[in-house]
C-alpha positions as CSV (number, residue, x, y, z in Angstrom):
1,M,19.7,45.9,5.2
2,A,18.5,42.2,4.4
3,V,21.6,40.5,5.4
4,I,24.2,41.0,8.4
5,S,27.1,39.3,8.7
6,A,28.2,37.7,11.8
7,P,30.8,39.2,14.0
8,T,33.8,36.8,13.6
9,A,34.2,36.9,17.6
10,P,32.0,37.5,20.7
11,T,31.1,41.3,21.0
12,H,30.9,41.2,24.8
13,A,32.2,39.3,27.5
14,I,31.2,38.9,31.1
15,D,33.2,36.5,33.4
16,H,31.3,32.8,32.1
17,A,29.5,34.5,29.4
18,R,29.9,35.2,25.7
19,F,27.9,37.4,23.7
20,T,27.8,37.8,19.9
21,A,25.3,40.5,18.5
22,L,23.6,39.2,15.5
23,A,21.0,41.8,14.9
24,T,20.7,44.8,16.8
25,P,19.4,48.3,16.7
26,S,23.6,49.5,16.1
27,R,23.8,46.5,13.3
28,G,20.6,47.5,11.4
29,S,17.5,45.9,13.4
30,A,14.4,48.2,14.6
31,E,12.4,46.0,16.6
32,T,14.2,42.6,17.3
33,S,17.5,42.0,19.0
34,V,19.1,38.6,18.4
35,W,22.7,37.8,19.9
36,R,24.5,34.2,20.2
37,V,25.2,33.6,23.8
38,E,27.6,30.9,25.1
39,L,27.8,29.9,28.8
40,A,30.5,28.2,30.0
41,S,29.2,24.9,31.9
42,G,28.6,24.9,35.7
43,A,29.5,28.6,36.1
44,P,27.2,29.9,38.8
45,A,24.2,31.9,37.1
46,T,23.3,35.6,37.9
47,P,19.4,35.9,38.9
48,H,18.0,39.0,37.2
49,R,14.8,39.8,35.8
50,L,13.7,41.4,32.5
51,T,11.3,44.5,31.9
52,R,10.0,42.6,28.3
53,E,9.5,39.6,27.1
54,E,12.8,37.0,26.6
55,V,13.0,34.0,24.5
56,W,16.1,31.5,24.2
57,V,16.6,28.8,21.9
58,L,19.1,26.3,23.0
59,L,21.4,25.4,20.1
60,D,23.6,22.9,21.9
61,G,24.0,21.9,25.5
62,Q,21.6,21.6,28.3
63,A,20.7,24.1,31.3
64,D,19.0,24.2,34.5
65,V,16.9,27.0,34.2
66,S,15.0,28.8,37.3
67,L,11.9,30.9,36.7
68,D,10.5,32.6,40.0
69,G,12.0,30.0,42.2
70,Q,10.9,26.8,39.8
71,T,13.7,24.6,38.3
72,S,13.7,22.8,35.0
73,R,16.0,21.4,32.4
74,A,16.2,22.7,29.0
75,N,17.7,21.0,26.3
76,T,19.1,21.0,22.6
77,G,16.4,22.5,20.9
78,D,13.8,23.5,23.4
79,A,12.7,27.3,24.0
80,I,12.8,29.3,27.2
81,V,10.3,31.8,27.5
82,V,10.9,34.6,29.9
83,P,7.7,36.6,31.3
84,P,8.5,40.6,31.8
85,G,9.3,41.0,35.4
86,T,10.0,37.4,36.2
87,E,13.3,36.3,38.4
88,F,15.7,33.9,35.8
89,A,18.7,32.4,35.9
90,I,20.0,29.8,33.6
91,T,23.0,27.9,34.2
92,A,24.8,25.5,31.4
93,V,25.4,21.8,32.7
94,G,27.0,18.8,31.6
95,V,30.5,18.9,29.9
96,E,30.3,21.2,27.1
97,P,29.2,25.1,27.2
98,L,25.9,26.1,26.1
99,H,25.2,27.7,22.8
100,A,21.5,29.9,22.5
101,V,20.3,32.5,20.6
102,C,17.8,35.0,22.1
103,L,15.6,40.8,24.1
104,P,13.6,42.5,22.3
105,V,14.6,46.2,21.5
106,G,14.0,48.2,24.5
107,G,14.2,45.7,26.9
108,Q,16.2,45.9,30.1
109,G,17.9,43.5,32.9
110,Q,17.8,44.1,36.8
111,I,19.7,42.4,39.4
112,G,18.2,42.5,42.7
113,D,16.8,45.4,43.6
114,G,19.2,47.6,41.0
115,D,18.0,50.0,38.9
116,P,17.2,48.7,35.3
117,F,19.9,48.7,32.5
118,T,20.2,48.1,29.4
119,P,23.1,45.7,28.3
120,D,25.9,46.4,25.9
121,W,25.0,43.7,23.7
122,V,21.4,44.4,23.0
123,R,22.1,48.2,21.6
């Protein structure tokens, strides 16, 4: 399948975050998952780790990004590379929500000492 039509609404919502699955195994991709993420400005981030590298590309907005305890500011057009096993948190800052695209197939999240899990939006 060469073209996968975009969903008309977010496919998953958790508190202040909305995820729209664009290309996932359940939608036809085999090796890469891509989804659009919207984070409400100022909402608290959930620190977590990933089992595989994750890349975020900010489409619009700004974010404070914490990687292994180091905080940086990311702006529209910036890419954020999160190495596997690295504690990561992202908080939208400013007036508008943050929009980004971002996890390879098979990647899992982990919060604290909890077991790794596969988020619904990457399936």
